[in-house]
C-alpha positions in Angstrom: -19.8 13.7 -11.5 -17.9 13.9 -8.2 -14.2 13.5 -7.9 -11.5 13.9 -5.2 -9.3 16.9 -5.4 -6.3 18.0 -3.3 -6.2 21.5 -1.8 -4.0 23.7 0.2 -5.6 26.4 2.4 -4.6 29.9 1.5 -5.1 31.0 5.2 -3.6 28.3 7.4 -1.7 26.3 4.8 -3.3 23.0 5.8 -3.5 20.4 3.0 -6.8 18.6 2.6 -8.8 16.4 0.2 -12.4 17.1 -0.8 -14.9 15.2 -2.9 -16.7 17.8 -5.1 -18.5 18.1 -8.3 -16.2 18.9 -11.2 -18.1 22.2 -11.8 -17.5 23.3 -8.1 -13.8 22.2 -7.8 -12.5 25.8 -7.5 -14.9 26.9 -4.8 -13.8 24.8 -1.8 -13.1 26.3 1.6 -10.9 25.0 4.4 -12.7 23.1 7.1 -10.2 24.4 9.7 -10.2 28.1 9.2 -12.8 28.7 6.4 -10.3 30.4 4.0 -10.3 29.6 0.3 -8.6 26.4 -0.7 -6.2 26.4 -3.7 -6.5 23.3 -5.8 -3.2 21.4 -6.1 -1.9 19.6 -9.2 -3.6 16.2 -9.6 -1.8 13.1 -8.5 -0.7 10.9 -11.4 -1.6 7.2 -11.2 -0.2 4.6 -13.5 -2.1 1.5 -14.3 -0.3 -1.4 -16.1 -3.5 -3.3 -16.5 -3.2 -7.1 -16.7 0.6 -6.9 -16.3 0.4 -5.4 -12.8 -2.2 -7.9 -11.8 0.0 -10.7 -13.1 3.0 -9.3 -11.3 1.2 -9.0 -8.0 -0.2 -12.5 -8.4 3.4 -13.8 -9.2 4.7 -12.0 -6.1 2.1 -13.6 -3.9 2.9 -17.1 -5.4 6.6 -16.5 -4.8 6.0 -15.5 -1.2 3.9 -18.7 -0.7 6.6 -20.8 -2.3 9.3 -19.2 -0.1 7.2 -19.8 3.0 6.8 -23.5 2.1 10.5 -23.9 1.5 11.3 -22.2 4.8 8.9 -24.6 6.6 10.4 -27.6 4.8 13.9 -26.5 5.7 12.9 -26.0 9.4 11.5 -29.5 9.5 14.6 -31.0 8.0 16.8 -29.0 10.4 14.8 -30.2 13.4 14.9 -33.8 12.2 18.7 -33.5 11.8 19.1 -32.1 15.3 17.0 -34.8 16.8 19.1 -37.5 15.0 22.3 -35.8 16.2 21.2 -35.7 19.8 20.1 -39.3 19.6 23.5 -40.3 18.2 25.5 -38.6 21.0 23.2 -39.9 23.8 22.4 -38.4 27.1 
């Protein structure tokens, strides 16, 4: 099985990511200088499952609602301005 691992080069210090087999994860060399790469601690990812999907969906719905309300407000404002200018005349 292949996985992504983060490394820091022991020669030049460059950080890089490599996709390697789990058995070969400690034998990765830097592409820049060829020195041995030191594997860094894995990144932690947190999945909230259905809750996170629901939250993202709700955020999108809230953004759409806000956009519609802004559009409706702008229409009403333009209508009010037009009535005002008609009332005061040229």
